[in-house]
ZAVOGU-695326 format. One record per residue (C-alpha): residue number from 1; y, x, z. Coordinates in pm, 1 decimal, always signed. Layout:
% ZAVOGU-695326
(pt NUM; (Y; X; Z))
...
This chain:
% ZAVOGU-695326
(pt 1; (+4238.4; +2198.8; +4963.8))
(pt 2; (+4293.2; +1877.1; +4771.6))
(pt 3; (+4109.7; +1568.1; +4884.2))
(pt 4; (+3869.2; +1361.8; +4678.8))
(pt 5; (+3906.9; +1027.6; +4505.9))
(pt 6; (+3677.8; +768.3; +4662.0))
(pt 7; (+3603.8; +426.6; +4516.3))
(pt 8; (+3636.3; +118.1; +4731.1))
(pt 9; (+3308.6; -66.8; +4766.7))
(pt 10; (+3329.0; -316.5; +5051.5))
(pt 11; (+3425.1; -675.1; +4979.6))
(pt 12; (+3641.5; -689.0; +5292.7))
(pt 13; (+3844.1; -389.7; +5168.6))
(pt 14; (+3917.6; -569.6; +4842.0))
(pt 15; (+4018.2; -886.9; +5026.3))
(pt 16; (+4247.9; -692.6; +5258.6))
(pt 17; (+4420.4; -516.2; +4969.7))
(pt 18; (+4464.6; -838.8; +4771.9))
(pt 19; (+4665.1; -977.9; +5066.1))
(pt 20; (+4887.1; -669.1; +5090.9))
(pt 21; (+5182.5; -542.6; +4888.6))
(pt 22; (+5173.1; -522.7; +4510.0))
(pt 23; (+5356.1; -365.9; +4221.0))
(pt 24; (+5300.7; -458.8; +3858.8))
(pt 25; (+5413.8; -382.1; +3508.8))
(pt 26; (+5306.4; -464.5; +3154.4))
(pt 27; (+4972.5; -281.7; +3180.7))
(pt 28; (+4845.4; -289.4; +3540.7))
(pt 29; (+4889.5; -452.6; +3878.4))
(pt 30; (+4854.7; -223.8; +4179.3))
(pt 31; (+4781.5; -357.4; +4526.3))
(pt 32; (+4827.0; -111.8; +4812.0))
(pt 33; (+4793.1; -125.2; +5186.1))
(pt 34; (+4643.7; +38.1; +5490.1))
(pt 35; (+4276.0; -7.4; +5568.9))
(pt 36; (+4106.6; +26.0; +5905.5))
(pt 37; (+3837.4; +294.4; +5943.9))
(pt 38; (+3974.1; +495.0; +5651.8))
(pt 39; (+3931.8; +871.0; +5619.7))
(pt 40; (+4280.9; +1017.7; +5578.6))
(pt 41; (+4156.0; +1316.7; +5377.5))
(pt 42; (+4043.9; +1104.0; +5083.2))
(pt 43; (+4225.5; +879.5; +4838.2))
(pt 44; (+4061.2; +535.0; +4832.9))
(pt 45; (+4118.8; +370.0; +4497.4))
(pt 46; (+3940.4; +108.6; +4286.6))
(pt 47; (+3983.9; +17.9; +3920.4))
(pt 48; (+3911.3; -339.9; +3813.1))
(pt 49; (+3902.9; -497.1; +3467.7))
(pt 50; (+3843.6; -868.0; +3418.2))
(pt 51; (+3586.6; -1006.9; +3178.3))
(pt 52; (+3864.4; -1175.2; +2979.5))
(pt 53; (+3974.5; -834.7; +2849.5))
(pt 54; (+3673.0; -772.7; +2627.3))
(pt 55; (+3315.5; -656.7; +2619.6))
(pt 56; (+3168.9; -395.7; +2854.1))
(pt 57; (+3252.9; -105.4; +2622.8))
(pt 58; (+3624.4; -193.9; +2620.4))
(pt 59; (+3635.7; -253.8; +2995.4))
(pt 60; (+3467.3; +79.4; +3071.4))
(pt 61; (+3702.6; +258.1; +2831.9))
(pt 62; (+3999.5; +117.5; +3022.7))
(pt 63; (+3852.1; +225.8; +3357.4))
(pt 64; (+3783.9; +577.7; +3225.3))
(pt 65; (+4143.3; +604.3; +3104.7))
(pt 66; (+4279.8; +484.9; +3438.4))
(pt 67; (+4059.7; +730.8; +3630.1))
(pt 68; (+4176.8; +1015.1; +3406.6))
(pt 69; (+4543.5; +918.3; +3450.6))
(pt 70; (+4497.1; +901.6; +3826.9))
(pt 71; (+4326.8; +1241.8; +3842.8))
(pt 72; (+4608.9; +1401.8; +3641.7))
(pt 73; (+4877.5; +1233.2; +3851.9))
(pt 74; (+4698.0; +1326.5; +4173.9))
(pt 75; (+4711.7; +1694.1; +4080.1))
(pt 76; (+5082.3; +1688.4; +3988.1))
(pt 77; (+5247.7; +1454.4; +4236.6))
(pt 78; (+5196.1; +1377.4; +4602.7))
(pt 79; (+5025.7; +1046.9; +4675.7))
(pt 80; (+5029.6; +890.7; +5020.7))
(pt 81; (+4673.6; +919.8; +5153.4))
(pt 82; (+4737.8; +670.8; +5433.8))
(pt 83; (+4722.3; +387.8; +5179.0))
(pt 84; (+4436.1; +251.2; +4972.6))
(pt 85; (+4495.3; +130.0; +4617.9))
(pt 86; (+4346.2; -141.7; +4397.1))
(pt 87; (+4437.9; -114.4; +4028.2))
(pt 88; (+4377.4; -423.2; +3813.1))
(pt 89; (+4410.9; -374.6; +3436.8))
(pt 90; (+4579.1; -634.1; +3216.1))
(pt 91; (+4474.8; -722.1; +2858.1))
(pt 92; (+4770.7; -525.8; +2719.0))
(pt 93; (+4604.8; -205.3; +2842.9))
(pt 94; (+4392.4; -195.6; +2525.9))
């Protein structure tokens, strides 16, 4: 059985991930690292868009697209569940 996608919600989780490893390209920056007290059956991931990108409609559209991409990728490829991910969208994502 495939595990679920869970959103990060605690401020300390965000701070921990921002201090960990990162990978970036033209569209997104991805921070990833291990979190304490994490359930290893679920994928912890958060999508963030800054207010500089646009109004709420544009930011939510970007987050919906990223969630959809992640769900499709999660079904097709294996993702390491020991890590938690923080995805920050860049203005070029529009």
